[in-house]
C-alpha positions, 0 to 999 in steps of 0.5 A, spaced: 421 454 438 418 454 445 424 451 447 430 454 444 426 461 446 426 458 453 434 457 453 435 464 450 431 467 455 435 464 460 441 466 458 439 472 458 437 473 464 445 470 466 448 474 462 444 480 465 445 477 472 453 476 471 454 483 467 450 486 474 455 482 478 461 485 474 459 492 475 458 492 481 464 489 482 467 495 478 464 500 483 466 496 489 474 496 486 473 503 484 470 505 492 476 501 495 482 504 491 479 511 492 479 509 500 486 506 499 489 512 497 485 516 502 489 512 507 496 512 504 495 519 504 493 521 510 500 516 513 505 519 509 502 526 511 503 525 518 510 521 517 513 526 511 508 531 508 512 537 512 518 534 512 520 533 505 520 537 499 519 531 494 516 525 496 519 520 492 514 514 493 515 505 489 511 506 483 508 498 485 507 496 493 512 491 496 510 484 496 510 481 503 517 481 506 517 480 514 519 476 517 517 478 524 511 475 528 505 479 527 501 478 534 505 483 537 500 487 533 494 486 538 498 489 544 500 495 540 493 496 538 486 495 542 481 492 538 485 489 533 482 483 529 486 478 527 482 478 520 486 484 518 492 482 519 490 476 515 487 480 510 495 484 510 498 478 509 494 474 503 493 482 499 500 482 500 503 475 498 501 475 490 502 480 484 505 487 487 499 492 485 501 499 481 500 505 484 498 511 480 498 518 482 492 519 486 495 521 493 493 528 495 499 531 498 502 538 501 508 537 497 510 535 490 511 527 489 513 523 484 512 515 483 519 511 481 519 504 479 524 500 482 529 499 477 529 507 476 531 507 484 537 502 483 539 506 477 540 512 481 544 508 486 548 506 481 551 499 484 546 495 489 553 493 494 556 499 495 549 504 493 551 511 492 546 515 495 551 521 493 548 520 486 541 518 489 541 525 491 544 528 485 539 525 481 532 526 486 534 533 489 530 535 495 528 527 496 529 524 503 529 517 500 524 512 496 518 509 500 515 503 500 508 501 501 504 495 502 497 494 499 492 495 505 489 490 509 482 490 511 477 487 516 471 484 512 467 491 515 472 496 513 473 498 520 480 498 520 487 497 516 493 495 516 499 498 511 506 495 511 511 501 510 519 503 509 523 509 507 531 507 504 535 512 505 542 513 507 540 510 513 540 504 511 547 504 509 550 499 505 543 496 504 539 498 498 533 497 503 532 498 510 533 492 515 526 494 518 519 495 516 513 499 519 505 498 520 501 503 520 494 501 524 488 505 521 481 506 524 474 508 520 471 513 526 464 517 524 466 514 516 472 518 516 479 514 516 484 515 522 491 514 523 491 510 530 499 508 531 505 505 528 508 500 530 516 499 529 522 494 528 518 488 524 526 484 521 525 484 513 528 479 508 
């Protein structure tokens, strides 16, 4: 009986530890999620907020497509850590993340699936941007974002983004991507700069 009771108490302790870890992890995920929407919202407000009447955002993040070397980021962003670049690569090498309407933007916005975007273009070989404009009036393109890469201390962040529109020509998506660099200063995320010209596969 004592052996059974000891086993029961041990199991209960293990369950409690696991439950606490799961609960803590859930809180961490929620905090990280809010942090990511804050970063993306600031990027959108900086780059597109005052120019767009409708901001059209891909409903899922874009997986890794960069084929240019990322070492040039060290020349553009002082203090950037290798671990932040590594995190950007790793977080975008798996499944895409589904975005939700949690952005804080000064303009109207909509989350649209890649399939809906393709349907508006009608033909992938020769995209019909006139039809895109008819379907999504006032939207100046289709924005895609990667998942965000962070350093371990969450003091810096990198995110890849692009805007597909008429400048993409006969391509459905642009040939290049941009990478935004954020730094946490005084507890708030600040956009430090944007690196351009990263070729996509």
